[in-house]
C-alpha positions in Angstrom: -33.4 21.1 17.4 -32.0 18.4 19.6 -33.5 18.0 23.1 -31.0 18.5 25.8 -30.6 17.5 29.5 -28.1 19.1 31.8 -25.5 17.2 33.9 -27.4 18.1 37.1 -30.7 16.8 35.6 -29.0 13.6 34.5 -27.5 13.1 38.0 -30.9 13.6 39.5 -32.4 11.0 37.2 -29.6 8.5 38.1 -29.9 9.2 41.8 -33.6 8.6 41.7 -33.1 5.3 39.8 -35.3 6.6 37.0 -35.5 4.0 34.2 -33.5 5.7 31.5 -31.0 4.4 29.0 -27.6 6.1 28.9 -25.5 5.7 25.8 -21.9 6.9 25.3 -20.9 7.5 21.7 -17.2 8.1 22.4 -14.4 5.7 21.4 -13.3 2.8 23.6 -10.2 4.5 24.8 -12.2 7.6 25.9 -14.7 5.3 27.7 -11.9 3.5 29.5 -10.4 6.8 30.8 -13.7 7.9 32.3 -17.4 7.0 31.9 -20.8 7.5 33.5 -21.7 3.8 33.5 -23.6 4.0 30.2 -23.6 1.6 27.3 -20.7 2.2 24.9 -21.8 2.4 21.2 -19.1 4.4 19.4 -20.5 7.1 17.0 -19.4 5.2 13.9 -21.2 2.0 15.1 -24.6 3.6 16.1 -26.4 3.2 12.9 -25.5 -0.6 12.9 -26.7 -1.0 16.4 -30.0 0.9 16.5 -31.9 -2.1 17.9 -29.9 -1.6 21.1 -31.5 1.9 21.6 -34.8 1.9 23.5 -37.8 3.5 21.8 -40.0 3.5 24.9 -38.0 5.2 27.6 -35.9 8.3 27.9 -32.5 7.8 26.2 -29.7 10.1 27.1 -26.8 10.1 24.6 -23.5 11.7 25.4 -19.9 12.2 24.2 -17.0 14.3 25.4 -18.5 17.8 24.7 -22.0 17.2 23.3 -21.1 17.6 19.5 -20.9 14.0 18.5 -23.9 13.0 20.5 -26.0 15.8 19.0 -25.1 14.6 15.5 -26.0 11.0 16.4 -29.4 12.2 17.8 -30.1 14.2 14.7 -29.4 11.2 12.5 -31.5 8.9 14.6 -34.4 11.3 14.7 -34.4 12.2 11.0 -33.7 8.8 9.6 -35.5 6.5 12.0 -38.0 8.7 13.7 -36.8 8.5 17.3 -38.5 11.0 19.6 -37.2 10.0 23.0 -33.5 11.1 22.7 -31.8 13.7 24.8 -28.3 15.1 24.4 -26.2 15.6 27.5 -25.5 19.3 27.3 -21.7 19.8 27.3 -21.0 16.1 27.4 -19.0 14.3 30.0 -16.8 17.4 30.4 -19.8 19.3 31.8 -20.8 16.3 33.9 -17.4 16.1 35.5 -17.3 19.9 36.0 -20.9 20.3 37.3 -21.4 17.1 39.2 -18.1 15.2 39.4 -17.4 11.5 38.8 
């Protein structure tokens, strides 16, 4: 079971300047349309860029609706033993709806 964080919880962390890492696993064109200021590592490139993902702070991974990011988290947890990953519940769509950009 992938750990989740809500849009409002993420906004609170960002407002409080909490030291988290935010990773967007959508494609470049999606990122260009709208983003939360995270680091873009498209889903297909994640496993080649695992050294960019922090192991010692909370990492929030998101996509458009939460499906791709959940799959990425599952792969990172099962294959590489990550324990600090959180999926943005509902993705950027939920963030825009619940918090706004």
